[in-house]
Biopython code that builds the backbone (N, CA, C, O; Angstrom):
import numpy as np
from Bio.PDB.StructureBuilder import StructureBuilder

atoms = [
    (1, "MET", "N", (-17.735, -37.638, -4.539)),
    (1, "MET", "CA", (-18.421, -38.803, -3.993)),
    (1, "MET", "C", (-19.751, -38.397, -3.359)),
    (1, "MET", "O", (-20.427, -39.220, -2.742)),
    (2, "GLY", "N", (-20.119, -37.133, -3.512)),
    (2, "GLY", "CA", (-21.404, -36.683, -3.035)),
    (2, "GLY", "C", (-21.436, -36.195, -1.605)),
    (2, "GLY", "O", (-22.507, -35.860, -1.100)),
    (3, "HIS", "N", (-20.293, -36.144, -0.931)),
    (3, "HIS", "CA", (-20.253, -35.659, 0.445)),
    (3, "HIS", "C", (-20.257, -34.132, 0.470)),
    (3, "HIS", "O", (-19.749, -33.476, -0.440)),
    (4, "SER", "N", (-20.832, -33.596, 1.515)),
    (4, "SER", "CA", (-20.804, -32.147, 1.696)),
    (4, "SER", "C", (-19.413, -31.725, 2.164)),
    (4, "SER", "O", (-18.622, -32.552, 2.616)),
    (5, "SER", "N", (-19.129, -30.438, 2.051)),
    (5, "SER", "CA", (-17.836, -29.914, 2.515)),
    (5, "SER", "C", (-17.653, -30.167, 4.005)),
    (5, "SER", "O", (-16.553, -30.498, 4.449)),
    (6, "ARG", "N", (-18.708, -30.015, 4.765)),
    (6, "ARG", "CA", (-18.615, -30.246, 6.218)),
    (6, "ARG", "C", (-18.305, -31.715, 6.517)),
    (6, "ARG", "O", (-17.511, -32.012, 7.409)),
    (7, "ARG", "N", (-18.926, -32.627, 5.776)),
    (7, "ARG", "CA", (-18.670, -34.056, 5.986)),
    (7, "ARG", "C", (-17.230, -34.410, 5.596)),
    (7, "ARG", "O", (-16.572, -35.182, 6.292)),
    (8, "LEU", "N", (-16.744, -33.852, 4.495)),
    (8, "LEU", "CA", (-15.359, -34.090, 4.081)),
    (8, "LEU", "C", (-14.372, -33.579, 5.141)),
    (8, "LEU", "O", (-13.348, -34.212, 5.398)),
    (9, "ALA", "N", (-14.684, -32.448, 5.743)),
    (9, "ALA", "CA", (-13.826, -31.905, 6.799)),
    (9, "ALA", "C", (-13.755, -32.885, 7.964)),
    (9, "ALA", "O", (-12.683, -33.108, 8.525)),
    (10, "GLU", "N", (-14.883, -33.466, 8.325)),
    (10, "GLU", "CA", (-14.914, -34.466, 9.403)),
    (10, "GLU", "C", (-14.113, -35.716, 9.024)),
    (10, "GLU", "O", (-13.304, -36.207, 9.812)),
    (11, "ILE", "N", (-14.344, -36.214, 7.833)),
    (11, "ILE", "CA", (-13.685, -37.441, 7.372)),
    (11, "ILE", "C", (-12.168, -37.286, 7.383)),
    (11, "ILE", "O", (-11.450, -38.189, 7.810)),
    (12, "HIS", "N", (-11.688, -36.145, 6.915)),
    (12, "HIS", "CA", (-10.251, -35.949, 6.746)),
    (12, "HIS", "C", (-9.582, -35.204, 7.902)),
    (12, "HIS", "O", (-8.366, -35.011, 7.902)),
    (13, "GLY", "N", (-10.381, -34.787, 8.884)),
    (13, "GLY", "CA", (-9.812, -34.130, 10.057)),
    (13, "GLY", "C", (-9.187, -32.781, 9.760)),
    (13, "GLY", "O", (-8.182, -32.412, 10.368)),
    (14, "ILE", "N", (-9.779, -32.039, 8.823)),
    (14, "ILE", "CA", (-9.299, -30.688, 8.528)),
    (14, "ILE", "C", (-10.471, -29.727, 8.605)),
    (14, "ILE", "O", (-11.620, -30.150, 8.736)),
    (15, "SER", "N", (-10.190, -28.463, 8.526)),
    (15, "SER", "CA", (-11.257, -27.476, 8.709)),
    (15, "SER", "C", (-12.177, -27.399, 7.486)),
    (15, "SER", "O", (-11.766, -27.648, 6.353)),
    (16, "PHE", "N", (-13.410, -27.053, 7.755)),
    (16, "PHE", "CA", (-14.400, -26.822, 6.703)),
    (16, "PHE", "C", (-13.906, -25.721, 5.771)),
    (16, "PHE", "O", (-14.066, -25.814, 4.554)),
    (17, "LYS", "N", (-13.310, -24.685, 6.339)),
    (17, "LYS", "CA", (-12.802, -23.549, 5.558)),
    (17, "LYS", "C", (-11.739, -24.009, 4.562)),
    (17, "LYS", "O", (-11.708, -23.533, 3.427)),
    (18, "GLN", "N", (-10.863, -24.936, 4.979)),
    (18, "GLN", "CA", (-9.831, -25.437, 4.068)),
    (18, "GLN", "C", (-10.471, -26.168, 2.898)),
    (18, "GLN", "O", (-10.046, -25.996, 1.756)),
    (19, "ILE", "N", (-11.485, -26.979, 3.165)),
    (19, "ILE", "CA", (-12.189, -27.694, 2.087)),
    (19, "ILE", "C", (-12.781, -26.692, 1.101)),
    (19, "ILE", "O", (-12.615, -26.846, -0.110)),
    (20, "THR", "N", (-13.463, -25.676, 1.600)),
    (20, "THR", "CA", (-14.089, -24.694, 0.695)),
    (20, "THR", "C", (-13.028, -23.905, -0.077)),
    (20, "THR", "O", (-13.239, -23.558, -1.239)),
    (21, "ASN", "N", (-11.890, -23.619, 0.562)),
    (21, "ASN", "CA", (-10.802, -22.937, -0.160)),
    (21, "ASN", "C", (-10.323, -23.798, -1.329)),
    (21, "ASN", "O", (-10.121, -23.293, -2.434)),
    (22, "TRP", "N", (-10.142, -25.102, -1.085)),
    (22, "TRP", "CA", (-9.699, -26.008, -2.147)),
    (22, "TRP", "C", (-10.718, -26.075, -3.286)),
    (22, "TRP", "O", (-10.351, -26.072, -4.461)),
    (23, "VAL", "N", (-11.990, -26.136, -2.925)),
    (23, "VAL", "CA", (-13.033, -26.201, -3.952)),
    (23, "VAL", "C", (-12.991, -24.948, -4.817)),
    (23, "VAL", "O", (-13.045, -25.034, -6.043)),
    (24, "HIS", "N", (-12.894, -23.784, -4.178)),
    (24, "HIS", "CA", (-12.856, -22.532, -4.935)),
    (24, "HIS", "C", (-11.609, -22.438, -5.817)),
    (24, "HIS", "O", (-11.685, -21.969, -6.953)),
    (25, "ARG", "N", (-10.468, -22.881, -5.297)),
    (25, "ARG", "CA", (-9.235, -22.845, -6.093)),
    (25, "ARG", "C", (-9.331, -23.811, -7.269)),
    (25, "ARG", "O", (-8.876, -23.502, -8.370)),
    (26, "PHE", "N", (-9.924, -24.980, -7.033)),
    (26, "PHE", "CA", (-10.091, -25.948, -8.118)),
    (26, "PHE", "C", (-11.029, -25.398, -9.188)),
    (26, "PHE", "O", (-10.769, -25.527, -10.384)),
    (27, "GLU", "N", (-12.117, -24.787, -8.745)),
    (27, "GLU", "CA", (-13.087, -24.247, -9.703)),
    (27, "GLU", "C", (-12.504, -23.110, -10.537)),
    (27, "GLU", "O", (-12.836, -22.971, -11.714)),
    (28, "SER", "N", (-11.636, -22.296, -9.935)),
    (28, "SER", "CA", (-11.086, -21.160, -10.680)),
    (28, "SER", "C", (-9.796, -21.481, -11.435)),
    (28, "SER", "O", (-9.516, -20.859, -12.459)),
    (29, "GLU", "N", (-8.991, -22.457, -10.937)),
    (29, "GLU", "CA", (-7.682, -22.712, -11.535)),
    (29, "GLU", "C", (-7.468, -24.158, -11.986)),
    (29, "GLU", "O", (-6.427, -24.472, -12.562)),
    (30, "GLY", "N", (-8.431, -25.037, -11.734)),
    (30, "GLY", "CA", (-8.264, -26.442, -12.086)),
    (30, "GLY", "C", (-7.278, -27.114, -11.141)),
    (30, "GLY", "O", (-7.047, -26.635, -10.031)),
    (31, "LEU", "N", (-6.694, -28.232, -11.586)),
    (31, "LEU", "CA", (-5.751, -28.978, -10.742)),
    (31, "LEU", "C", (-4.551, -28.133, -10.322)),
    (31, "LEU", "O", (-4.029, -28.303, -9.220)),
    (32, "GLU", "N", (-4.112, -27.225, -11.193)),
    (32, "GLU", "CA", (-2.967, -26.365, -10.876)),
    (32, "GLU", "C", (-3.228, -25.546, -9.607)),
    (32, "GLU", "O", (-2.296, -25.254, -8.857)),
    (33, "GLY", "N", (-4.469, -25.180, -9.369)),
    (33, "GLY", "CA", (-4.829, -24.399, -8.184)),
    (33, "GLY", "C", (-4.675, -25.164, -6.880)),
    (33, "GLY", "O", (-4.662, -24.563, -5.806)),
    (34, "LEU", "N", (-4.556, -26.485, -6.962)),
    (34, "LEU", "CA", (-4.430, -27.298, -5.753)),
    (34, "LEU", "C", (-2.977, -27.590, -5.379)),
    (34, "LEU", "O", (-2.720, -28.165, -4.321)),
    (35, "ARG", "N", (-2.040, -27.210, -6.216)),
    (35, "ARG", "CA", (-0.622, -27.417, -5.898)),
    (35, "ARG", "C", (-0.203, -26.476, -4.783)),
    (35, "ARG", "O", (-0.715, -25.363, -4.659)),
    (36, "ASP", "N", (0.752, -26.953, -3.962)),
    (36, "ASP", "CA", (1.305, -26.102, -2.912)),
    (36, "ASP", "C", (2.010, -24.920, -3.551)),
    (36, "ASP", "O", (2.639, -25.046, -4.601)),
    (37, "ARG", "N", (1.896, -23.781, -2.906)),
    (37, "ARG", "CA", (2.512, -22.569, -3.421)),
    (37, "ARG", "C", (3.631, -22.122, -2.491)),
    (37, "ARG", "O", (3.524, -22.230, -1.269)),
    (38, "LYS", "N", (4.698, -21.622, -3.085)),
    (38, "LYS", "CA", (5.813, -21.129, -2.283)),
    (38, "LYS", "C", (5.436, -19.816, -1.618)),
    (38, "LYS", "O", (4.569, -19.077, -2.085)),
    (39, "GLY", "N", (6.118, -19.551, -0.509)),
    (39, "GLY", "CA", (5.956, -18.265, 0.140)),
    (39, "GLY", "C", (4.709, -18.128, 0.984)),
    (39, "GLY", "O", (4.343, -17.020, 1.375)),
    (40, "ARG", "N", (4.061, -19.224, 1.268)),
    (40, "ARG", "CA", (2.850, -19.152, 2.076)),
    (40, "ARG", "C", (3.208, -19.364, 3.527)),
    (40, "ARG", "O", (4.226, -19.985, 3.832)),
    (41, "GLY", "N", (2.404, -18.870, 4.406)),
    (41, "GLY", "CA", (2.650, -19.035, 5.829)),
    (41, "GLY", "C", (3.394, -17.841, 6.401)),
    (41, "GLY", "O", (3.850, -16.955, 5.679)),
    (42, "ARG", "N", (3.498, -17.849, 7.701)),
    (42, "ARG", "CA", (4.128, -16.742, 8.403)),
    (42, "ARG", "C", (5.639, -16.811, 8.262)),
    (42, "ARG", "O", (6.223, -17.895, 8.272)),
    (43, "LYS", "N", (6.262, -15.664, 8.132)),
    (43, "LYS", "CA", (7.719, -15.586, 8.050)),
    (43, "LYS", "C", (8.310, -15.890, 9.421)),
    (43, "LYS", "O", (7.706, -15.589, 10.451)),
    (44, "SER", "N", (9.494, -16.487, 9.420)),
    (44, "SER", "CA", (10.179, -16.804, 10.663)),
    (44, "SER", "C", (10.570, -15.525, 11.386)),
    (44, "SER", "O", (10.973, -14.544, 10.761)),
    (45, "LEU", "N", (10.449, -15.544, 12.696)),
    (45, "LEU", "CA", (10.881, -14.407, 13.512)),
    (45, "LEU", "C", (12.392, -14.417, 13.699)),
    (45, "LEU", "O", (12.972, -13.428, 14.147)),
    (46, "LEU", "N", (13.026, -15.525, 13.359)),
    (46, "LEU", "CA", (14.464, -15.662, 13.529)),
    (46, "LEU", "C", (15.173, -15.447, 12.188)),
    (46, "LEU", "O", (14.775, -16.011, 11.168)),
    (47, "SER", "N", (16.215, -14.636, 12.202)),
    (47, "SER", "CA", (17.009, -14.398, 10.995)),
    (47, "SER", "C", (17.789, -15.658, 10.645)),
    (47, "SER", "O", (17.864, -16.593, 11.442)),
    (48, "LYS", "N", (18.368, -15.676, 9.452)),
    (48, "LYS", "CA", (19.194, -16.816, 9.041)),
    (48, "LYS", "C", (20.357, -17.003, 10.004)),
    (48, "LYS", "O", (20.710, -18.133, 10.341)),
    (49, "ASP", "N", (20.954, -15.904, 10.448)),
    (49, "ASP", "CA", (22.075, -15.982, 11.394)),
    (49, "ASP", "C", (21.644, -16.619, 12.713)),
    (49, "ASP", "O", (22.364, -17.442, 13.279)),
    (50, "LYS", "N", (20.466, -16.233, 13.194)),
    (50, "LYS", "CA", (19.968, -16.800, 14.457)),
    (50, "LYS", "C", (19.634, -18.277, 14.294)),
    (50, "LYS", "O", (19.881, -19.077, 15.196)),
    (51, "LEU", "N", (19.074, -18.638, 13.148)),
    (51, "LEU", "CA", (18.772, -20.049, 12.896)),
    (51, "LEU", "C", (20.066, -20.873, 12.847)),
    (51, "LEU", "O", (20.119, -21.982, 13.379)),
    (52, "GLU", "N", (21.097, -20.332, 12.211)),
    (52, "GLU", "CA", (22.393, -21.020, 12.180)),
    (52, "GLU", "C", (22.976, -21.141, 13.585)),
    (52, "GLU", "O", (23.580, -22.160, 13.923)),
    (53, "ARG", "N", (22.797, -20.107, 14.399)),
    (53, "ARG", "CA", (23.290, -20.139, 15.782)),
    (53, "ARG", "C", (22.613, -21.256, 16.557)),
    (53, "ARG", "O", (23.267, -21.975, 17.312)),
    (54, "ILE", "N", (21.299, -21.405, 16.374)),
    (54, "ILE", "CA", (20.548, -22.457, 17.061)),
    (54, "ILE", "C", (21.019, -23.828, 16.595)),
    (54, "ILE", "O", (21.182, -24.737, 17.409)),
    (55, "LYS", "N", (21.238, -23.985, 15.302)),
    (55, "LYS", "CA", (21.705, -25.266, 14.775)),
    (55, "LYS", "C", (23.070, -25.623, 15.360)),
    (55, "LYS", "O", (23.290, -26.760, 15.778)),
    (56, "THR", "N", (23.979, -24.661, 15.388)),
    (56, "THR", "CA", (25.299, -24.881, 15.973)),
    (56, "THR", "C", (25.183, -25.224, 17.452)),
    (56, "THR", "O", (25.852, -26.130, 17.947)),
    (57, "LEU", "N", (24.334, -24.495, 18.140)),
    (57, "LEU", "CA", (24.108, -24.717, 19.568)),
    (57, "LEU", "C", (23.701, -26.161, 19.835)),
    (57, "LEU", "O", (24.287, -26.837, 20.681)),
    (58, "VAL", "N", (22.702, -26.621, 19.110)),
    (58, "VAL", "CA", (22.159, -27.959, 19.340)),
    (58, "VAL", "C", (23.150, -29.048, 18.939)),
    (58, "VAL", "O", (23.271, -30.062, 19.627)),
    (59, "LEU", "N", (23.852, -28.845, 17.840)),
    (59, "LEU", "CA", (24.738, -29.886, 17.335)),
    (59, "LEU", "C", (26.119, -29.918, 17.985)),
    (59, "LEU", "O", (26.752, -30.972, 18.038)),
    (60, "LYS", "N", (26.592, -28.770, 18.480)),
    (60, "LYS", "CA", (27.981, -28.721, 18.948)),
    (60, "LYS", "C", (28.172, -28.293, 20.397)),
    (60, "LYS", "O", (29.280, -28.377, 20.928)),
    (61, "GLU", "N", (27.113, -27.839, 21.034)),
    (61, "GLU", "CA", (27.239, -27.364, 22.407)),
    (61, "GLU", "C", (26.285, -28.128, 23.317)),
    (61, "GLU", "O", (25.280, -28.681, 22.871)),
    (62, "ARG", "N", (26.620, -28.146, 24.583)),
    (62, "ARG", "CA", (25.768, -28.814, 25.577)),
    (62, "ARG", "C", (25.040, -27.763, 26.405)),
    (62, "ARG", "O", (25.536, -26.649, 26.577)),
    (63, "PRO", "N", (23.882, -28.110, 26.908)),
    (63, "PRO", "CA", (23.173, -27.176, 27.786)),
    (63, "PRO", "C", (24.023, -26.751, 28.987)),
    (63, "PRO", "O", (23.935, -25.616, 29.455)),
    (64, "SER", "N", (24.849, -27.687, 29.477)),
    (64, "SER", "CA", (25.693, -27.374, 30.635)),
    (64, "SER", "C", (26.695, -26.260, 30.321)),
    (64, "SER", "O", (27.156, -25.573, 31.232)),
    (65, "ASP", "N", (27.037, -26.074, 29.038)),
    (65, "ASP", "CA", (27.915, -24.971, 28.633)),
    (65, "ASP", "C", (27.243, -23.617, 28.839)),
    (65, "ASP", "O", (27.904, -22.578, 28.832)),
    (66, "HIS", "N", (25.933, -23.638, 29.021)),
    (66, "HIS", "CA", (25.152, -22.408, 29.128)),
    (66, "HIS", "C", (24.448, -22.279, 30.483)),
    (66, "HIS", "O", (23.488, -21.524, 30.636)),
    (67, "GLY", "N", (24.946, -23.027, 31.447)),
    (67, "GLY", "CA", (24.421, -22.911, 32.802)),
    (67, "GLY", "C", (23.242, -23.802, 33.143)),
    (67, "GLY", "O", (22.682, -23.689, 34.234)),
    (68, "TYR", "N", (22.852, -24.685, 32.233)),
    (68, "TYR", "CA", (21.759, -25.616, 32.500)),
    (68, "TYR", "C", (22.334, -26.900, 33.084)),
    (68, "TYR", "O", (23.504, -27.215, 32.866)),
    (69, "GLU", "N", (21.521, -27.637, 33.821)),
    (69, "GLU", "CA", (21.975, -28.880, 34.437)),
    (69, "GLU", "C", (21.966, -30.054, 33.466)),
    (69, "GLU", "O", (22.678, -31.034, 33.684)),
    (70, "ASN", "N", (21.189, -29.975, 32.418)),
    (70, "ASN", "CA", (21.072, -31.085, 31.461)),
    (70, "ASN", "C", (22.326, -31.229, 30.604)),
    (70, "ASN", "O", (23.065, -30.268, 30.391)),
    (71, "ASN", "N", (22.547, -32.444, 30.121)),
    (71, "ASN", "CA", (23.646, -32.697, 29.191)),
    (71, "ASN", "C", (23.171, -32.743, 27.748)),
    (71, "ASN", "O", (23.976, -32.631, 26.823)),
    (72, "LYS", "N", (21.859, -32.908, 27.551)),
    (72, "LYS", "CA", (21.305, -32.945, 26.203)),
    (72, "LYS", "C", (20.185, -31.921, 26.090)),
    (72, "LYS", "O", (19.453, -31.663, 27.045)),
    (73, "TRP", "N", (20.073, -31.351, 24.912)),
    (73, "TRP", "CA", (19.017, -30.376, 24.661)),
    (73, "TRP", "C", (17.663, -31.077, 24.562)),
    (73, "TRP", "O", (17.547, -32.153, 23.976)),
    (74, "THR", "N", (16.666, -30.462, 25.132)),
    (74, "THR", "CA", (15.280, -30.902, 24.986)),
    (74, "THR", "C", (14.519, -29.745, 24.339)),
    (74, "THR", "O", (15.007, -28.615, 24.301)),
    (75, "GLY", "N", (13.334, -30.033, 23.836)),
    (75, "GLY", "CA", (12.519, -28.974, 23.231)),
    (75, "GLY", "C", (12.260, -27.822, 24.181)),
    (75, "GLY", "O", (12.526, -26.671, 23.834)),
    (76, "PRO", "N", (11.741, -28.105, 25.385)),
    (76, "PRO", "CA", (11.460, -27.014, 26.324)),
    (76, "PRO", "C", (12.720, -26.239, 26.729)),
    (76, "PRO", "O", (12.674, -25.021, 26.902)),
    (77, "LEU", "N", (13.822, -26.938, 26.878)),
    (77, "LEU", "CA", (15.069, -26.276, 27.255)),
    (77, "LEU", "C", (15.549, -25.352, 26.134)),
    (77, "LEU", "O", (16.009, -24.238, 26.389)),
    (78, "LEU", "N", (15.438, -25.825, 24.901)),
    (78, "LEU", "CA", (15.827, -25.006, 23.764)),
    (78, "LEU", "C", (14.901, -23.795, 23.638)),
    (78, "LEU", "O", (15.358, -22.693, 23.331)),
    (79, "ALA", "N", (13.619, -23.994, 23.872)),
    (79, "ALA", "CA", (12.674, -22.879, 23.837)),
    (79, "ALA", "C", (13.059, -21.821, 24.869)),
    (79, "ALA", "O", (12.987, -20.623, 24.596)),
    (80, "GLU", "N", (13.462, -22.266, 26.042)),
    (80, "GLU", "CA", (13.898, -21.337, 27.096)),
    (80, "GLU", "C", (15.147, -20.575, 26.654)),
    (80, "GLU", "O", (15.236, -19.362, 26.846)),
    (81, "TRP", "N", (16.115, -21.289, 26.060)),
    (81, "TRP", "CA", (17.348, -20.651, 25.600)),
    (81, "TRP", "C", (17.051, -19.592, 24.537)),
    (81, "TRP", "O", (17.608, -18.494, 24.573)),
    (82, "ILE", "N", (16.168, -19.929, 23.590)),
    (82, "ILE", "CA", (15.809, -18.987, 22.515)),
    (82, "ILE", "C", (15.146, -17.750, 23.104)),
    (82, "ILE", "O", (15.451, -16.627, 22.703)),
    (83, "GLU", "N", (14.247, -17.954, 24.049)),
    (83, "GLU", "CA", (13.570, -16.802, 24.661)),
    (83, "GLU", "C", (14.571, -15.929, 25.418)),
    (83, "GLU", "O", (14.523, -14.702, 25.325)),
    (84, "ASN", "N", (15.472, -16.560, 26.162)),
    (84, "ASN", "CA", (16.461, -15.800, 26.938)),
    (84, "ASN", "C", (17.448, -15.050, 26.054)),
    (84, "ASN", "O", (17.878, -13.949, 26.398)),
    (85, "ASN", "N", (17.811, -15.642, 24.913)),
    (85, "ASN", "CA", (18.846, -15.047, 24.064)),
    (85, "ASN", "C", (18.316, -14.190, 22.922)),
    (85, "ASN", "O", (18.982, -13.246, 22.497)),
    (86, "PHE", "N", (17.136, -14.505, 22.427)),
    (86, "PHE", "CA", (16.598, -13.770, 21.290)),
    (86, "PHE", "C", (15.273, -13.065, 21.593)),
    (86, "PHE", "O", (14.766, -12.313, 20.761)),
    (87, "GLY", "N", (14.714, -13.304, 22.783)),
    (87, "GLY", "CA", (13.466, -12.653, 23.165)),
    (87, "GLY", "C", (12.253, -13.144, 22.394)),
    (87, "GLY", "O", (11.248, -12.439, 22.302)),
    (88, "ILE", "N", (12.339, -14.344, 21.841)),
    (88, "ILE", "CA", (11.236, -14.907, 21.055)),
    (88, "ILE", "C", (10.742, -16.162, 21.752)),
    (88, "ILE", "O", (11.514, -17.082, 22.024)),
    (89, "LYS", "N", (9.439, -16.190, 22.040)),
    (89, "LYS", "CA", (8.858, -17.313, 22.774)),
    (89, "LYS", "C", (8.275, -18.324, 21.791)),
    (89, "LYS", "O", (7.464, -17.978, 20.932)),
    (90, "TYR", "N", (8.700, -19.573, 21.931)),
    (90, "TYR", "CA", (8.197, -20.670, 21.107)),
    (90, "TYR", "C", (7.446, -21.664, 21.986)),
    (90, "TYR", "O", (7.855, -21.949, 23.112)),
    (91, "GLN", "N", (6.353, -22.181, 21.462)),
    (91, "GLN", "CA", (5.631, -23.259, 22.110)),
    (91, "GLN", "C", (6.332, -24.563, 21.750)),
    (91, "GLN", "O", (7.125, -24.609, 20.810)),
    (92, "ARG", "N", (6.040, -25.617, 22.496)),
    (92, "ARG", "CA", (6.704, -26.911, 22.301)),
    (92, "ARG", "C", (6.604, -27.394, 20.846)),
    (92, "ARG", "O", (7.622, -27.749, 20.252)),
    (93, "ALA", "N", (5.414, -27.414, 20.271)),
    (93, "ALA", "CA", (5.250, -27.911, 18.897)),
    (93, "ALA", "C", (6.039, -27.058, 17.911)),
    (93, "ALA", "O", (6.588, -27.580, 16.941)),
    (94, "GLN", "N", (6.099, -25.760, 18.151)),
    (94, "GLN", "CA", (6.840, -24.878, 17.250)),
    (94, "GLN", "C", (8.331, -25.190, 17.280)),
    (94, "GLN", "O", (9.002, -25.119, 16.250)),
    (95, "ILE", "N", (8.847, -25.531, 18.442)),
    (95, "ILE", "CA", (10.275, -25.857, 18.568)),
    (95, "ILE", "C", (10.613, -27.065, 17.690)),
    (95, "ILE", "O", (11.617, -27.057, 16.979)),
    (96, "TYR", "N", (9.780, -28.091, 17.741)),
    (96, "TYR", "CA", (10.048, -29.291, 16.955)),
    (96, "TYR", "C", (9.918, -29.009, 15.457)),
    (96, "TYR", "O", (10.658, -29.588, 14.661)),
    (97, "ASN", "N", (9.000, -28.137, 15.061)),
    (97, "ASN", "CA", (8.892, -27.726, 13.661)),
    (97, "ASN", "C", (10.141, -26.959, 13.239)),
    (97, "ASN", "O", (10.661, -27.162, 12.141)),
    (98, "LEU", "N", (10.618, -26.080, 14.114)),
    (98, "LEU", "CA", (11.834, -25.314, 13.847)),
    (98, "LEU", "C", (13.025, -26.251, 13.659)),
    (98, "LEU", "O", (13.825, -26.072, 12.740)),
    (99, "LEU", "N", (13.137, -27.242, 14.528)),
    (99, "LEU", "CA", (14.246, -28.198, 14.434)),
    (99, "LEU", "C", (14.186, -28.989, 13.131)),
    (99, "LEU", "O", (15.216, -29.202, 12.491)),
    (100, "ARG", "N", (13.000, -29.423, 12.734)),
    (100, "ARG", "CA", (12.848, -30.142, 11.465)),
    (100, "ARG", "C", (13.312, -29.263, 10.303)),
    (100, "ARG", "O", (13.982, -29.728, 9.381)),
    (101, "LYS", "N", (12.940, -27.986, 10.368)),
    (101, "LYS", "CA", (13.346, -27.035, 9.335)),
    (101, "LYS", "C", (14.869, -26.940, 9.261)),
    (101, "LYS", "O", (15.430, -26.740, 8.184)),
    (102, "LEU", "N", (15.533, -27.083, 10.404)),
    (102, "LEU", "CA", (16.995, -27.018, 10.474)),
    (102, "LEU", "C", (17.658, -28.360, 10.166)),
    (102, "LEU", "O", (18.885, -28.457, 10.134)),
    (103, "GLY", "N", (16.840, -29.399, 9.939)),
    (103, "GLY", "CA", (17.381, -30.722, 9.635)),
    (103, "GLY", "C", (17.836, -31.486, 10.868)),
    (103, "GLY", "O", (18.686, -32.371, 10.772)),
    (104, "ILE", "N", (17.280, -31.153, 12.019)),
    (104, "ILE", "CA", (17.656, -31.804, 13.273)),
    (104, "ILE", "C", (16.489, -32.661, 13.744)),
    (104, "ILE", "O", (15.347, -32.204, 13.786)),
    (105, "GLU", "N", (16.787, -33.902, 14.097)),
    (105, "GLU", "CA", (15.760, -34.823, 14.572)),
    (105, "GLU", "C", (15.741, -34.866, 16.086)),
    (105, "GLU", "O", (16.763, -34.648, 16.737)),
    (106, "PHE", "N", (14.575, -35.149, 16.643)),
    (106, "PHE", "CA", (14.419, -35.299, 18.074)),
    (106, "PHE", "C", (13.967, -36.723, 18.366)),
    (106, "PHE", "O", (13.020, -37.222, 17.759)),
    (107, "HIS", "N", (14.650, -37.368, 19.297)),
    (107, "HIS", "CA", (14.262, -38.712, 19.747)),
    (107, "HIS", "C", (13.995, -38.628, 21.238)),
    (107, "HIS", "O", (14.840, -38.157, 21.999)),
    (108, "LYS", "N", (12.816, -39.086, 21.657)),
    (108, "LYS", "CA", (12.425, -38.958, 23.065)),
    (108, "LYS", "C", (13.495, -39.455, 24.028)),
    (108, "LYS", "O", (13.841, -38.753, 24.978)),
    (109, "LYS", "N", (14.015, -40.635, 23.802)),
    (109, "LYS", "CA", (14.968, -41.223, 24.766)),
    (109, "LYS", "C", (16.348, -40.599, 24.653)),
    (109, "LYS", "O", (17.076, -40.523, 25.643)),
    (110, "GLN", "N", (16.718, -40.150, 23.453)),
    (110, "GLN", "CA", (18.069, -39.661, 23.241)),
    (110, "GLN", "C", (18.178, -38.134, 23.278)),
    (110, "GLN", "O", (19.282, -37.605, 23.403)),
    (111, "GLY", "N", (17.079, -37.434, 23.173)),
    (111, "GLY", "CA", (17.125, -35.978, 23.097)),
    (111, "GLY", "C", (17.337, -35.538, 21.663)),
    (111, "GLY", "O", (17.013, -36.271, 20.728)),
    (112, "LEU", "N", (17.870, -34.367, 21.490)),
    (112, "LEU", "CA", (18.075, -33.830, 20.151)),
    (112, "LEU", "C", (19.328, -34.410, 19.528)),
    (112, "LEU", "O", (20.365, -34.557, 20.175)),
    (113, "ILE", "N", (19.198, -34.740, 18.230)),
    (113, "ILE", "CA", (20.341, -35.286, 17.507)),
    (113, "ILE", "C", (20.538, -34.476, 16.232)),
    (113, "ILE", "O", (21.452, -34.757, 15.457)),
]
sb = StructureBuilder()
sb.init_structure("model")
sb.init_model(0)
sb.init_chain("A")
sb.init_seg("    ")
for serial, (resi, resn, name, xyz) in enumerate(atoms, 1):
    if name == "N":
        sb.init_residue(resn, " ", resi, " ")
    sb.init_atom(name, np.array(xyz, "f"), 0.0, 1.0, " ", f" {name:<3s}", serial, name[0])
structure = sb.get_structure()
């Protein structure tokens, strides 16, 4: 449409670098170059066993079972539990991404489900 890469980045709210990466991939590989690729991104710091432990924790255990005053898990509380038990620090947004990966939804009023 005649827009510069910088203008497209502004319009779509993504980085200029991402736009230029897409352009280069399109130019070298065509439409196939724009498809999502498996195996991209940082590997999880948590093993499959640890991820299963977290899923079980959230779905079958209460924070009060682990010395917390709350009856429902919250993102920050779960982040604290993970750091205390596995030595891995997660930021709030990362916790919610982790939960989505595990198939667990978070509802503000209800807590983790």
